[in-house]
Gaussian input, Z-matrix of N, CA and C with variables (Angstrom, degrees):
# hf/3-21g

backbone

0 1
 N
 C     1     B1
 C     2     B2     1     A1
 N     3     B3     2     A2     1     D1
 C     4     B4     3     A3     2     D2
 C     5     B5     4     A4     3     D3
 N     6     B6     5     A5     4     D4
 C     7     B7     6     A6     5     D5
 C     8     B8     7     A7     6     D6
 N     9     B9     8     A8     7     D7
 C    10    B10     9     A9     8     D8
 C    11    B11    10    A10     9     D9
 N    12    B12    11    A11    10    D10
 C    13    B13    12    A12    11    D11
 C    14    B14    13    A13    12    D12
 N    15    B15    14    A14    13    D13
 C    16    B16    15    A15    14    D14
 C    17    B17    16    A16    15    D15
 N    18    B18    17    A17    16    D16
 C    19    B19    18    A18    17    D17
 C    20    B20    19    A19    18    D18
 N    21    B21    20    A20    19    D19
 C    22    B22    21    A21    20    D20
 C    23    B23    22    A22    21    D21
 N    24    B24    23    A23    22    D22
 C    25    B25    24    A24    23    D23
 C    26    B26    25    A25    24    D24
 N    27    B27    26    A26    25    D25
 C    28    B28    27    A27    26    D26
 C    29    B29    28    A28    27    D27
 N    30    B30    29    A29    28    D28
 C    31    B31    30    A30    29    D29
 C    32    B32    31    A31    30    D30
 N    33    B33    32    A32    31    D31
 C    34    B34    33    A33    32    D32
 C    35    B35    34    A34    33    D33
 N    36    B36    35    A35    34    D34
 C    37    B37    36    A36    35    D35
 C    38    B38    37    A37    36    D36
 N    39    B39    38    A38    37    D37
 C    40    B40    39    A39    38    D38
 C    41    B41    40    A40    39    D39
 N    42    B42    41    A41    40    D40
 C    43    B43    42    A42    41    D41
 C    44    B44    43    A43    42    D42
 N    45    B45    44    A44    43    D43
 C    46    B46    45    A45    44    D44
 C    47    B47    46    A46    45    D45
 N    48    B48    47    A47    46    D46
 C    49    B49    48    A48    47    D47
 C    50    B50    49    A49    48    D48
 N    51    B51    50    A50    49    D49
 C    52    B52    51    A51    50    D50
 C    53    B53    52    A52    51    D51
 N    54    B54    53    A53    52    D52
 C    55    B55    54    A54    53    D53
 C    56    B56    55    A55    54    D54
 N    57    B57    56    A56    55    D55
 C    58    B58    57    A57    56    D56
 C    59    B59    58    A58    57    D57
 N    60    B60    59    A59    58    D58
 C    61    B61    60    A60    59    D59
 C    62    B62    61    A61    60    D60
 N    63    B63    62    A62    61    D61
 C    64    B64    63    A63    62    D62
 C    65    B65    64    A64    63    D63
 N    66    B66    65    A65    64    D64
 C    67    B67    66    A66    65    D65
 C    68    B68    67    A67    66    D66
 N    69    B69    68    A68    67    D67
 C    70    B70    69    A69    68    D68
 C    71    B71    70    A70    69    D69
 N    72    B72    71    A71    70    D70
 C    73    B73    72    A72    71    D71
 C    74    B74    73    A73    72    D72
 N    75    B75    74    A74    73    D73
 C    76    B76    75    A75    74    D74
 C    77    B77    76    A76    75    D75
 N    78    B78    77    A77    76    D76
 C    79    B79    78    A78    77    D77
 C    80    B80    79    A79    78    D78
 N    81    B81    80    A80    79    D79
 C    82    B82    81    A81    80    D80
 C    83    B83    82    A82    81    D81
 N    84    B84    83    A83    82    D82
 C    85    B85    84    A84    83    D83
 C    86    B86    85    A85    84    D84
 N    87    B87    86    A86    85    D85
 C    88    B88    87    A87    86    D86
 C    89    B89    88    A88    87    D87
 N    90    B90    89    A89    88    D88
 C    91    B91    90    A90    89    D89
 C    92    B92    91    A91    90    D90
 N    93    B93    92    A92    91    D91
 C    94    B94    93    A93    92    D92
 C    95    B95    94    A94    93    D93
 N    96    B96    95    A95    94    D94
 C    97    B97    96    A96    95    D95
 C    98    B98    97    A97    96    D96
 N    99    B99    98    A98    97    D97
 C   100   B100    99    A99    98    D98
 C   101   B101   100   A100    99    D99
 N   102   B102   101   A101   100   D100
 C   103   B103   102   A102   101   D101
 C   104   B104   103   A103   102   D102
 N   105   B105   104   A104   103   D103
 C   106   B106   105   A105   104   D104
 C   107   B107   106   A106   105   D105
 N   108   B108   107   A107   106   D106
 C   109   B109   108   A108   107   D107
 C   110   B110   109   A109   108   D108
 N   111   B111   110   A110   109   D109
 C   112   B112   111   A111   110   D110
 C   113   B113   112   A112   111   D111
 N   114   B114   113   A113   112   D112
 C   115   B115   114   A114   113   D113
 C   116   B116   115   A115   114   D114
 N   117   B117   116   A116   115   D115
 C   118   B118   117   A117   116   D116
 C   119   B119   118   A118   117   D117
 N   120   B120   119   A119   118   D118
 C   121   B121   120   A120   119   D119
 C   122   B122   121   A121   120   D120
 N   123   B123   122   A122   121   D121
 C   124   B124   123   A123   122   D122
 C   125   B125   124   A124   123   D123
 N   126   B126   125   A125   124   D124
 C   127   B127   126   A126   125   D125
 C   128   B128   127   A127   126   D126
 N   129   B129   128   A128   127   D127
 C   130   B130   129   A129   128   D128
 C   131   B131   130   A130   129   D129
 N   132   B132   131   A131   130   D130
 C   133   B133   132   A132   131   D131
 C   134   B134   133   A133   132   D132
 N   135   B135   134   A134   133   D133
 C   136   B136   135   A135   134   D134
 C   137   B137   136   A136   135   D135
 N   138   B138   137   A137   136   D136
 C   139   B139   138   A138   137   D137
 C   140   B140   139   A139   138   D138
 N   141   B141   140   A140   139   D139
 C   142   B142   141   A141   140   D140
 C   143   B143   142   A142   141   D141
 N   144   B144   143   A143   142   D142
 C   145   B145   144   A144   143   D143
 C   146   B146   145   A145   144   D144
 N   147   B147   146   A146   145   D145
 C   148   B148   147   A147   146   D146
 C   149   B149   148   A148   147   D147
 N   150   B150   149   A149   148   D148
 C   151   B151   150   A150   149   D149
 C   152   B152   151   A151   150   D150
 N   153   B153   152   A152   151   D151
 C   154   B154   153   A153   152   D152
 C   155   B155   154   A154   153   D153
 N   156   B156   155   A155   154   D154
 C   157   B157   156   A156   155   D155
 C   158   B158   157   A157   156   D156
 N   159   B159   158   A158   157   D157
 C   160   B160   159   A159   158   D158
 C   161   B161   160   A160   159   D159
 N   162   B162   161   A161   160   D160
 C   163   B163   162   A162   161   D161
 C   164   B164   163   A163   162   D162
 N   165   B165   164   A164   163   D163
 C   166   B166   165   A165   164   D164
 C   167   B167   166   A166   165   D165
 N   168   B168   167   A167   166   D166
 C   169   B169   168   A168   167   D167
 C   170   B170   169   A169   168   D168
 N   171   B171   170   A170   169   D169
 C   172   B172   171   A171   170   D170
 C   173   B173   172   A172   171   D171
 N   174   B174   173   A173   172   D172
 C   175   B175   174   A174   173   D173
 C   176   B176   175   A175   174   D174
 N   177   B177   176   A176   175   D175
 C   178   B178   177   A177   176   D176
 C   179   B179   178   A178   177   D177
 N   180   B180   179   A179   178   D178
 C   181   B181   180   A180   179   D179
 C   182   B182   181   A181   180   D180
 N   183   B183   182   A182   181   D181
 C   184   B184   183   A183   182   D182
 C   185   B185   184   A184   183   D183
 N   186   B186   185   A185   184   D184
 C   187   B187   186   A186   185   D185
 C   188   B188   187   A187   186   D186
 N   189   B189   188   A188   187   D187
 C   190   B190   189   A189   188   D188
 C   191   B191   190   A190   189   D189
 N   192   B192   191   A191   190   D190
 C   193   B193   192   A192   191   D191
 C   194   B194   193   A193   192   D192
 N   195   B195   194   A194   193   D193
 C   196   B196   195   A195   194   D194
 C   197   B197   196   A196   195   D195
 N   198   B198   197   A197   196   D196
 C   199   B199   198   A198   197   D197
 C   200   B200   199   A199   198   D198
 N   201   B201   200   A200   199   D199
 C   202   B202   201   A201   200   D200
 C   203   B203   202   A202   201   D201
 N   204   B204   203   A203   202   D202
 C   205   B205   204   A204   203   D203
 C   206   B206   205   A205   204   D204
 N   207   B207   206   A206   205   D205
 C   208   B208   207   A207   206   D206
 C   209   B209   208   A208   207   D207
 N   210   B210   209   A209   208   D208
 C   211   B211   210   A210   209   D209
 C   212   B212   211   A211   210   D210
 N   213   B213   212   A212   211   D211
 C   214   B214   213   A213   212   D212
 C   215   B215   214   A214   213   D213
 N   216   B216   215   A215   214   D214
 C   217   B217   216   A216   215   D215
 C   218   B218   217   A217   216   D216
 N   219   B219   218   A218   217   D217
 C   220   B220   219   A219   218   D218
 C   221   B221   220   A220   219   D219
 N   222   B222   221   A221   220   D220
 C   223   B223   222   A222   221   D221
 C   224   B224   223   A223   222   D222
 N   225   B225   224   A224   223   D223
 C   226   B226   225   A225   224   D224
 C   227   B227   226   A226   225   D225
 N   228   B228   227   A227   226   D226
 C   229   B229   228   A228   227   D227
 C   230   B230   229   A229   228   D228
 N   231   B231   230   A230   229   D229
 C   232   B232   231   A231   230   D230
 C   233   B233   232   A232   231   D231
 N   234   B234   233   A233   232   D232
 C   235   B235   234   A234   233   D233
 C   236   B236   235   A235   234   D234
 N   237   B237   236   A236   235   D235
 C   238   B238   237   A237   236   D236
 C   239   B239   238   A238   237   D237
 N   240   B240   239   A239   238   D238
 C   241   B241   240   A240   239   D239
 C   242   B242   241   A241   240   D240
 N   243   B243   242   A242   241   D241
 C   244   B244   243   A243   242   D242
 C   245   B245   244   A244   243   D243
 N   246   B246   245   A245   244   D244
 C   247   B247   246   A246   245   D245
 C   248   B248   247   A247   246   D246
 N   249   B249   248   A248   247   D247
 C   250   B250   249   A249   248   D248
 C   251   B251   250   A250   249   D249
 N   252   B252   251   A251   250   D250
 C   253   B253   252   A252   251   D251
 C   254   B254   253   A253   252   D252
 N   255   B255   254   A254   253   D253
 C   256   B256   255   A255   254   D254
 C   257   B257   256   A256   255   D255
 N   258   B258   257   A257   256   D256
 C   259   B259   258   A258   257   D257
 C   260   B260   259   A259   258   D258
 N   261   B261   260   A260   259   D259
 C   262   B262   261   A261   260   D260
 C   263   B263   262   A262   261   D261
 N   264   B264   263   A263   262   D262
 C   265   B265   264   A264   263   D263
 C   266   B266   265   A265   264   D264
 N   267   B267   266   A266   265   D265
 C   268   B268   267   A267   266   D266
 C   269   B269   268   A268   267   D267
 N   270   B270   269   A269   268   D268
 C   271   B271   270   A270   269   D269
 C   272   B272   271   A271   270   D270
 N   273   B273   272   A272   271   D271
 C   274   B274   273   A273   272   D272
 C   275   B275   274   A274   273   D273
 N   276   B276   275   A275   274   D274
 C   277   B277   276   A276   275   D275
 C   278   B278   277   A277   276   D276
 N   279   B279   278   A278   277   D277
 C   280   B280   279   A279   278   D278
 C   281   B281   280   A280   279   D279
 N   282   B282   281   A281   280   D280
 C   283   B283   282   A282   281   D281
 C   284   B284   283   A283   282   D282
 N   285   B285   284   A284   283   D283
 C   286   B286   285   A285   284   D284
 C   287   B287   286   A286   285   D285
 N   288   B288   287   A287   286   D286
 C   289   B289   288   A288   287   D287
 C   290   B290   289   A289   288   D288
 N   291   B291   290   A290   289   D289
 C   292   B292   291   A291   290   D290
 C   293   B293   292   A292   291   D291
 N   294   B294   293   A293   292   D292
 C   295   B295   294   A294   293   D293
 C   296   B296   295   A295   294   D294

   B1=1.4380
   B2=1.5224
   B3=1.3104
   B4=1.4597
   B5=1.5350
   B6=1.3224
   B7=1.4570
   B8=1.5272
   B9=1.3188
   B10=1.4667
   B11=1.5181
   B12=1.3156
   B13=1.4575
   B14=1.5281
   B15=1.2948
   B16=1.4559
   B17=1.5216
   B18=1.3001
   B19=1.4678
   B20=1.5207
   B21=1.3164
   B22=1.4532
   B23=1.5256
   B24=1.2992
   B25=1.4590
   B26=1.5352
   B27=1.3266
   B28=1.4612
   B29=1.5281
   B30=1.3180
   B31=1.4528
   B32=1.5305
   B33=1.3217
   B34=1.4586
   B35=1.5241
   B36=1.3134
   B37=1.4673
   B38=1.5310
   B39=1.3018
   B40=1.4684
   B41=1.5377
   B42=1.3099
   B43=1.4562
   B44=1.5210
   B45=1.3256
   B46=1.4566
   B47=1.5128
   B48=1.3112
   B49=1.4571
   B50=1.5232
   B51=1.3167
   B52=1.4514
   B53=1.5206
   B54=1.2946
   B55=1.4625
   B56=1.5222
   B57=1.3245
   B58=1.4572
   B59=1.5213
   B60=1.3141
   B61=1.4488
   B62=1.5221
   B63=1.3113
   B64=1.4477
   B65=1.5294
   B66=1.3315
   B67=1.4641
   B68=1.5300
   B69=1.3227
   B70=1.4643
   B71=1.5291
   B72=1.3251
   B73=1.4607
   B74=1.5190
   B75=1.3159
   B76=1.4601
   B77=1.5276
   B78=1.3346
   B79=1.4604
   B80=1.5234
   B81=1.3184
   B82=1.4596
   B83=1.5229
   B84=1.3155
   B85=1.4648
   B86=1.5264
   B87=1.3257
   B88=1.4552
   B89=1.5296
   B90=1.3361
   B91=1.4652
   B92=1.5217
   B93=1.3198
   B94=1.4611
   B95=1.5234
   B96=1.3286
   B97=1.4585
   B98=1.5315
   B99=1.3338
   B100=1.4663
   B101=1.5258
   B102=1.3246
   B103=1.4620
   B104=1.5282
   B105=1.3175
   B106=1.4605
   B107=1.5316
   B108=1.3392
   B109=1.4687
   B110=1.5278
   B111=1.3310
   B112=1.4649
   B113=1.5174
   B114=1.3364
   B115=1.4728
   B116=1.5200
   B117=1.3184
   B118=1.4558
   B119=1.5230
   B120=1.3250
   B121=1.4632
   B122=1.5219
   B123=1.2965
   B124=1.4678
   B125=1.5301
   B126=1.3268
   B127=1.4611
   B128=1.5199
   B129=1.3169
   B130=1.4677
   B131=1.5209
   B132=1.3332
   B133=1.4666
   B134=1.5183
   B135=1.3327
   B136=1.4686
   B137=1.5230
   B138=1.3216
   B139=1.4644
   B140=1.5195
   B141=1.3203
   B142=1.4582
   B143=1.5136
   B144=1.3179
   B145=1.4686
   B146=1.5309
   B147=1.2972
   B148=1.4631
   B149=1.5299
   B150=1.3025
   B151=1.4610
   B152=1.5373
   B153=1.3268
   B154=1.4703
   B155=1.5278
   B156=1.2866
   B157=1.4625
   B158=1.5250
   B159=1.3160
   B160=1.4656
   B161=1.5373
   B162=1.3145
   B163=1.4528
   B164=1.5267
   B165=1.3259
   B166=1.4591
   B167=1.5250
   B168=1.3192
   B169=1.4604
   B170=1.5184
   B171=1.3259
   B172=1.4594
   B173=1.5246
   B174=1.3378
   B175=1.4653
   B176=1.5241
   B177=1.3231
   B178=1.4646
   B179=1.5318
   B180=1.3302
   B181=1.4662
   B182=1.5232
   B183=1.3236
   B184=1.4638
   B185=1.5279
   B186=1.3189
   B187=1.4616
   B188=1.5290
   B189=1.3171
   B190=1.4625
   B191=1.5251
   B192=1.3405
   B193=1.4611
   B194=1.5270
   B195=1.3256
   B196=1.4671
   B197=1.5304
   B198=1.3321
   B199=1.4684
   B200=1.5266
   B201=1.3478
   B202=1.4641
   B203=1.5234
   B204=1.3210
   B205=1.4520
   B206=1.5151
   B207=1.3289
   B208=1.4604
   B209=1.5276
   B210=1.3191
   B211=1.4626
   B212=1.5257
   B213=1.3371
   B214=1.4598
   B215=1.5199
   B216=1.3386
   B217=1.4639
   B218=1.5227
   B219=1.3348
   B220=1.4602
   B221=1.5224
   B222=1.3279
   B223=1.4631
   B224=1.5282
   B225=1.3104
   B226=1.4643
   B227=1.5262
   B228=1.3123
   B229=1.4610
   B230=1.5307
   B231=1.3132
   B232=1.4624
   B233=1.5327
   B234=1.3032
   B235=1.4708
   B236=1.5185
   B237=1.3336
   B238=1.4633
   B239=1.5243
   B240=1.3321
   B241=1.4653
   B242=1.5242
   B243=1.3048
   B244=1.4593
   B245=1.5254
   B246=1.3140
   B247=1.4614
   B248=1.5262
   B249=1.3176
   B250=1.4623
   B251=1.5216
   B252=1.3426
   B253=1.4546
   B254=1.5151
   B255=1.3251
   B256=1.4481
   B257=1.5260
   B258=1.3149
   B259=1.4639
   B260=1.5273
   B261=1.3280
   B262=1.4590
   B263=1.5216
   B264=1.2946
   B265=1.4679
   B266=1.5252
   B267=1.3067
   B268=1.4568
   B269=1.5203
   B270=1.3300
   B271=1.4649
   B272=1.5301
   B273=1.3172
   B274=1.4564
   B275=1.5199
   B276=1.3284
   B277=1.4538
   B278=1.5169
   B279=1.3089
   B280=1.4620
   B281=1.5304
   B282=1.3258
   B283=1.4661
   B284=1.5153
   B285=1.3298
   B286=1.4616
   B287=1.5302
   B288=1.3091
   B289=1.4491
   B290=1.5224
   B291=1.3211
   B292=1.4520
   B293=1.5121
   B294=1.3153
   B295=1.4487
   B296=1.4654
   A1=113.70
   A2=121.64
   A3=119.35
   A4=112.40
   A5=119.77
   A6=121.39
   A7=112.81
   A8=117.68
   A9=120.43
   A10=110.25
   A11=114.81
   A12=119.91
   A13=107.96
   A14=115.28
   A15=119.94
   A16=108.05
   A17=115.87
   A18=119.84
   A19=111.85
   A20=117.91
   A21=118.99
   A22=112.01
   A23=118.82
   A24=121.38
   A25=111.46
   A26=117.95
   A27=120.76
   A28=113.58
   A29=117.00
   A30=119.56
   A31=110.25
   A32=116.83
   A33=118.47
   A34=110.52
   A35=117.46
   A36=119.18
   A37=109.82
   A38=117.56
   A39=119.93
   A40=110.40
   A41=115.03
   A42=120.84
   A43=108.54
   A44=115.13
   A45=119.45
   A46=108.47
   A47=116.20
   A48=120.55
   A49=109.14
   A50=114.95
   A51=118.97
   A52=108.75
   A53=115.24
   A54=119.33
   A55=108.74
   A56=116.23
   A57=120.45
   A58=108.56
   A59=115.13
   A60=121.04
   A61=108.10
   A62=115.95
   A63=121.00
   A64=108.37
   A65=118.67
   A66=120.31
   A67=113.25
   A68=117.79
   A69=119.84
   A70=110.78
   A71=116.75
   A72=119.76
   A73=110.69
   A74=116.42
   A75=120.95
   A76=110.38
   A77=116.47
   A78=121.26
   A79=110.63
   A80=118.03
   A81=121.10
   A82=111.31
   A83=117.15
   A84=120.50
   A85=110.51
   A86=116.35
   A87=119.91
   A88=111.12
   A89=117.66
   A90=120.91
   A91=112.32
   A92=118.45
   A93=120.36
   A94=111.76
   A95=117.37
   A96=121.82
   A97=112.63
   A98=117.59
   A99=121.95
   A100=107.60
   A101=117.14
   A102=120.98
   A103=114.67
   A104=119.16
   A105=121.76
   A106=110.19
   A107=118.14
   A108=120.19
   A109=113.73
   A110=117.99
   A111=121.43
   A112=109.76
   A113=115.23
   A114=121.87
   A115=108.42
   A116=116.52
   A117=122.14
   A118=109.05
   A119=115.67
   A120=120.26
   A121=109.73
   A122=116.30
   A123=120.36
   A124=110.98
   A125=117.44
   A126=120.40
   A127=111.30
   A128=117.23
   A129=120.11
   A130=110.03
   A131=116.09
   A132=120.06
   A133=111.97
   A134=117.94
   A135=120.71
   A136=111.77
   A137=116.98
   A138=121.13
   A139=113.67
   A140=117.97
   A141=121.72
   A142=114.23
   A143=116.10
   A144=120.87
   A145=111.19
   A146=116.04
   A147=121.60
   A148=112.17
   A149=117.30
   A150=121.52
   A151=111.10
   A152=117.98
   A153=122.68
   A154=113.19
   A155=120.39
   A156=121.33
   A157=114.18
   A158=118.69
   A159=119.27
   A160=109.08
   A161=116.57
   A162=121.62
   A163=112.51
   A164=117.63
   A165=120.51
   A166=110.92
   A167=117.67
   A168=120.96
   A169=112.24
   A170=116.60
   A171=120.56
   A172=110.81
   A173=116.67
   A174=120.14
   A175=111.85
   A176=117.21
   A177=120.89
   A178=111.20
   A179=116.72
   A180=120.33
   A181=110.69
   A182=117.39
   A183=120.70
   A184=111.01
   A185=118.11
   A186=120.70
   A187=111.30
   A188=117.21
   A189=120.34
   A190=109.93
   A191=116.68
   A192=119.92
   A193=111.52
   A194=117.64
   A195=120.93
   A196=109.46
   A197=116.73
   A198=120.71
   A199=112.03
   A200=116.70
   A201=121.04
   A202=112.98
   A203=117.82
   A204=120.74
   A205=115.96
   A206=118.57
   A207=121.30
   A208=112.06
   A209=117.93
   A210=123.05
   A211=108.91
   A212=115.88
   A213=122.03
   A214=108.34
   A215=118.30
   A216=119.52
   A217=111.04
   A218=115.82
   A219=121.60
   A220=106.90
   A221=116.60
   A222=121.06
   A223=112.52
   A224=117.68
   A225=120.80
   A226=108.90
   A227=116.91
   A228=118.56
   A229=110.39
   A230=115.31
   A231=122.23
   A232=111.53
   A233=117.32
   A234=122.52
   A235=109.15
   A236=116.25
   A237=119.77
   A238=113.14
   A239=117.34
   A240=120.07
   A241=112.74
   A242=117.91
   A243=122.17
   A244=109.99
   A245=116.16
   A246=121.44
   A247=106.35
   A248=115.60
   A249=120.31
   A250=109.75
   A251=115.71
   A252=121.81
   A253=109.73
   A254=115.09
   A255=121.41
   A256=107.15
   A257=116.70
   A258=121.84
   A259=108.66
   A260=116.85
   A261=122.33
   A262=107.15
   A263=115.31
   A264=120.10
   A265=108.76
   A266=116.12
   A267=121.66
   A268=107.90
   A269=117.33
   A270=119.47
   A271=111.19
   A272=115.84
   A273=122.63
   A274=108.45
   A275=116.93
   A276=119.48
   A277=112.60
   A278=116.87
   A279=119.47
   A280=108.41
   A281=117.35
   A282=119.85
   A283=111.20
   A284=116.25
   A285=120.44
   A286=109.85
   A287=114.18
   A288=122.25
   A289=107.72
   A290=116.42
   A291=120.66
   A292=108.21
   A293=116.12
   A294=119.79
   A295=111.38
   D1=-23.75
   D2=-178.82
   D3=-67.42
   D4=-16.43
   D5=-179.98
   D6=-95.44
   D7=11.13
   D8=179.89
   D9=-70.97
   D10=141.62
   D11=178.10
   D12=-127.58
   D13=128.49
   D14=179.84
   D15=-97.74
   D16=127.40
   D17=-176.39
   D18=-71.50
   D19=-32.48
   D20=-177.95
   D21=-72.01
   D22=-19.32
   D23=-179.89
   D24=-74.52
   D25=-25.35
   D26=-179.00
   D27=-89.14
   D28=-13.88
   D29=-178.53
   D30=-74.13
   D31=138.79
   D32=177.62
   D33=-70.83
   D34=154.68
   D35=179.53
   D36=-65.97
   D37=150.47
   D38=-179.56
   D39=-63.09
   D40=140.78
   D41=-178.83
   D42=-88.70
   D43=126.86
   D44=177.93
   D45=-85.29
   D46=127.73
   D47=178.79
   D48=-87.16
   D49=136.79
   D50=176.48
   D51=-75.40
   D52=138.78
   D53=177.79
   D54=-70.07
   D55=132.96
   D56=178.68
   D57=-70.64
   D58=129.78
   D59=178.99
   D60=-104.11
   D61=123.16
   D62=177.95
   D63=-75.23
   D64=121.41
   D65=-178.28
   D66=-60.13
   D67=-35.84
   D68=179.75
   D69=-66.92
   D70=-39.90
   D71=177.77
   D72=-66.44
   D73=-39.63
   D74=178.06
   D75=-62.29
   D76=-42.27
   D77=178.55
   D78=-66.10
   D79=-41.43
   D80=179.13
   D81=-62.89
   D82=-42.55
   D83=177.80
   D84=-61.69
   D85=-40.32
   D86=-179.80
   D87=-70.29
   D88=-37.57
   D89=-179.31
   D90=-63.84
   D91=-23.77
   D92=177.68
   D93=-65.41
   D94=-21.06
   D95=179.05
   D96=-101.02
   D97=-6.09
   D98=-179.32
   D99=-72.37
   D100=129.90
   D101=-171.01
   D102=-89.48
   D103=-10.46
   D104=-178.31
   D105=-95.14
   D106=157.04
   D107=-178.59
   D108=-77.69
   D109=-18.82
   D110=179.18
   D111=-126.67
   D112=164.70
   D113=179.54
   D114=-144.52
   D115=146.27
   D116=176.92
   D117=-116.30
   D118=167.11
   D119=177.48
   D120=-61.09
   D121=-41.44
   D122=-179.08
   D123=-61.57
   D124=-42.32
   D125=178.85
   D126=-66.23
   D127=-37.86
   D128=177.36
   D129=-62.62
   D130=-43.64
   D131=-178.00
   D132=-68.06
   D133=-35.33
   D134=-177.38
   D135=-82.37
   D136=-50.57
   D137=-171.05
   D138=-101.35
   D139=-13.96
   D140=-173.25
   D141=-76.35
   D142=-172.92
   D143=178.93
   D144=-60.21
   D145=153.83
   D146=-176.32
   D147=-60.15
   D148=-28.66
   D149=-178.44
   D150=-69.32
   D151=-13.69
   D152=-176.68
   D153=-99.54
   D154=23.17
   D155=-173.64
   D156=-75.74
   D157=-19.77
   D158=176.42
   D159=-97.90
   D160=148.93
   D161=-173.82
   D162=-65.71
   D163=-41.56
   D164=-178.26
   D165=-62.94
   D166=-42.47
   D167=179.22
   D168=-65.25
   D169=-39.18
   D170=178.33
   D171=-66.00
   D172=-42.21
   D173=178.72
   D174=-65.51
   D175=-42.58
   D176=179.70
   D177=-62.18
   D178=-45.25
   D179=179.91
   D180=-65.10
   D181=-39.98
   D182=179.13
   D183=-66.19
   D184=-37.80
   D185=178.70
   D186=-65.57
   D187=-35.87
   D188=175.59
   D189=-64.47
   D190=-40.02
   D191=178.27
   D192=-68.23
   D193=-31.77
   D194=175.54
   D195=-65.24
   D196=-44.04
   D197=179.73
   D198=-63.43
   D199=-31.43
   D200=-179.98
   D201=-89.49
   D202=-1.65
   D203=175.61
   D204=86.16
   D205=13.73
   D206=179.35
   D207=-90.41
   D208=-19.28
   D209=176.90
   D210=-131.40
   D211=144.07
   D212=174.30
   D213=-120.66
   D214=129.19
   D215=179.19
   D216=-65.30
   D217=139.54
   D218=175.45
   D219=-84.42
   D220=127.50
   D221=-174.54
   D222=-66.65
   D223=-49.67
   D224=-178.74
   D225=-123.93
   D226=89.33
   D227=178.05
   D228=-69.34
   D229=169.72
   D230=-178.67
   D231=-56.87
   D232=-39.30
   D233=176.87
   D234=-119.01
   D235=149.55
   D236=-178.41
   D237=-69.61
   D238=-29.99
   D239=-177.05
   D240=-89.37
   D241=6.44
   D242=-178.05
   D243=-99.53
   D244=136.16
   D245=173.73
   D246=-102.86
   D247=123.78
   D248=-173.42
   D249=-135.33
   D250=146.02
   D251=179.07
   D252=-130.34
   D253=149.03
   D254=171.60
   D255=-93.28
   D256=134.83
   D257=-177.86
   D258=-85.43
   D259=128.16
   D260=176.72
   D261=-88.34
   D262=116.96
   D263=-178.50
   D264=-104.00
   D265=119.77
   D266=175.84
   D267=-127.51
   D268=143.12
   D269=-179.95
   D270=-72.48
   D271=92.35
   D272=-179.51
   D273=-129.83
   D274=137.43
   D275=-179.47
   D276=-67.75
   D277=-52.22
   D278=179.42
   D279=-134.61
   D280=91.81
   D281=-178.58
   D282=-66.96
   D283=143.55
   D284=179.97
   D285=-128.57
   D286=158.49
   D287=177.91
   D288=-111.29
   D289=130.54
   D290=176.64
   D291=-104.74
   D292=129.26
   D293=-177.30
   D294=-83.57

């Protein structure tokens, strides 16, 4: 019996895969708690979810929300170099983004 080898003891433990988080969905969930009627890229990067810390990612997620009707671009923002959106608020329990 001292020479017995168990095959299950040598197998590595199963690797748990992290669930992919859609940045646009994450941003939409966060925008439901944002108290102002408009949002800028800078505000998303500073106060938004951690996944939105780079400008390109924040812009891409916001553009997806524009296509789905959750954000409307502001035509003449306070500054010319600022990108700003108006948040569309609808009474929905769990809003989702469709790609």
